[in-house]
GULUM-153953 format. One record per residue (C-alpha): x, y, z; residue in one letter. Coordinates in steps of 0.1 Angstrom, whole numbers. Example, Ala and Ser with C-alpha at 12.3 -4.5 7.8 and 13.67 -1.06 7.14 Angstrom:
2
ATOM    px    py    pz aa
ATOM   123   -45    78  A
ATOM   137   -11    71  S
***
This chain:
146
ATOM    px    py    pz aa
ATOM  1429    47  1616  M
ATOM  1466    50  1608  G
ATOM  1480    76  1587  P
ATOM  1485    50  1560  L
ATOM  1454    35  1558  D
ATOM  1440    54  1531  P
ATOM  1468    49  1510  L
ATOM  1466    11  1512  R
ATOM  1429    13  1505  W
ATOM  1437    32  1472  L
ATOM  1468     5  1464  L
ATOM  1442   -23  1470  G
ATOM  1419    -8  1448  G
ATOM  1443     1  1420  A
ATOM  1455   -36  1421  E
ATOM  1416   -49  1420  R
ATOM  1412   -22  1390  A
ATOM  1443   -38  1373  E
ATOM  1436   -76  1379  A
ATOM  1398   -68  1363  E
ATOM  1411   -47  1335  A
ATOM  1436   -76  1327  A
ATOM  1408  -103  1328  R
ATOM  1386   -81  1302  H
ATOM  1415   -71  1283  S
ATOM  1415   -80  1246  P
ATOM  1453   -87  1251  V
ATOM  1442  -119  1275  G
ATOM  1415  -131  1250  E
ATOM  1440  -125  1219  T
ATOM  1464  -147  1240  R
ATOM  1439  -177  1246  E
ATOM  1425  -173  1212  L
ATOM  1464  -178  1200  E
ATOM  1467  -208  1219  A
ATOM  1435  -226  1207  K
ATOM  1447  -218  1171  L
ATOM  1478  -234  1175  G
ATOM  1464  -264  1187  E
ATOM  1439  -267  1158  A
ATOM  1467  -260  1135  C
ATOM  1486  -290  1154  V
ATOM  1456  -310  1150  A
ATOM  1452  -302  1115  A
ATOM  1486  -311  1105  H
ATOM  1485  -346  1122  R
ATOM  1449  -354  1101  A
ATOM  1467  -341  1071  A
ATOM  1494  -368  1076  E
ATOM  1472  -395  1084  S
ATOM  1451  -386  1051  L
ATOM  1486  -389  1034  E
ATOM  1492  -422  1047  Q
ATOM  1459  -436  1038  H
ATOM  1461  -424  1004  V
ATOM  1494  -442  1000  E
ATOM  1481  -475  1010  V
ATOM  1451  -472   990  I
ATOM  1473  -464   960  A
ATOM  1492  -494   966  G
ATOM  1463  -516   968  L
ATOM  1450  -502   936  A
ATOM  1487  -508   921  D
ATOM  1483  -546   931  S
ATOM  1450  -548   914  L
ATOM  1461  -553   878  V
ATOM  1486  -582   889  P
ATOM  1460  -600   910  L
ATOM  1433  -599   883  T
ATOM  1459  -616   860  D
ATOM  1467  -640   883  S
ATOM  1433  -649   891  V
ATOM  1426  -649   851  T
ATOM  1454  -672   848  R
ATOM  1444  -696   876  L
ATOM  1411  -699   863  T
ATOM  1422  -708   830  D
ATOM  1443  -738   842  Q
ATOM  1414  -748   862  L
ATOM  1395  -752   834  N
ATOM  1421  -768   812  Q
ATOM  1423  -797   846  L
ATOM  1386  -801   844  M
ATOM  1388  -810   807  H
ATOM  1415  -833   814  I
ATOM  1398  -848   845  T
ATOM  1363  -854   829  A
ATOM  1370  -885   813  P
ATOM  1387  -898   843  L
ATOM  1357  -890   865  A
ATOM  1331  -907   843  A
ATOM  1351  -940   846  V
ATOM  1352  -937   882  E
ATOM  1315  -931   885  R
ATOM  1310  -960   861  D
ATOM  1332  -984   881  A
ATOM  1316  -975   913  S
ATOM  1279  -985   894  R
ATOM  1298 -1016   885  F
ATOM  1311 -1027   920  E
ATOM  1277 -1024   933  H
ATOM  1264 -1048   903  L
ATOM  1286 -1077   916  F
ATOM  1291 -1066   955  G
ATOM  1284 -1090   979  R
ATOM  1268 -1087  1011  R
ATOM  1277 -1109  1046  R
ATOM  1249 -1129  1059  R
ATOM  1226 -1109  1082  G
ATOM  1236 -1080  1062  Q
ATOM  1204 -1063  1043  T
ATOM  1208 -1040  1015  A
ATOM  1200 -1002  1026  P
ATOM  1162  -995  1034  G
ATOM  1155 -1032  1032  A
ATOM  1141 -1052  1061  S
ATOM  1152 -1082  1079  P
ATOM  1139 -1115  1061  A
ATOM  1103 -1124  1069  G
ATOM  1094 -1085  1077  Q
ATOM  1075 -1058  1059  T
ATOM  1074 -1021  1066  Q
ATOM  1041 -1002  1067  D
ATOM  1038  -966  1057  S
ATOM  1048  -954  1090  A
ATOM  1082  -970  1087  G
ATOM  1073  -996  1115  Q
ATOM  1082 -1035  1106  A
ATOM  1056 -1058  1106  E
ATOM  1066 -1094  1109  D
ATOM  1046 -1125  1093  S
ATOM  1029 -1128  1123  A
ATOM  1014 -1095  1121  G
ATOM  1031 -1080  1148  Q
ATOM  1042 -1046  1146  T
ATOM  1078 -1032  1155  E
ATOM  1085  -999  1161  H
ATOM  1122  -991  1147  P
ATOM  1134  -975  1180  S
ATOM  1124 -1003  1203  E
ATOM  1141 -1035  1206  P
ATOM  1130 -1063  1189  A
ATOM  1106 -1089  1213  R
ATOM  1116 -1121  1212  P
ATOM  1092 -1146  1195  Q
ATOM  1079 -1178  1210  A
***
């Protein structure tokens, strides 16, 4: 052992004790708490600014509701007036379409909707039956008659 070894041992122990004291010191904990508190304050400020922006948007929406309601009311009134004006025209068009069906012509070979070709009747299942009593299913092709 050299003459300085006990001194080195003492200095090393003192450094370890100092580091241990600094680690458990309330000053170190206070600095950590101050840093966390600062971060929390910054986050609170950002949240407050965001809320202020949301409040401004909502206030703008609320301000636009009254004019929008007035516009919808005017539009409804105009549509009601238009319905009263066009009601007689709609009745005339409806009557004219009935009149067309009365005098409408059909080409040869065409049948009225829901009617069967000449000489055939339909049973309750929707199958056609010709005058010879042969049943024909609507999805099957017609059979040639002999």
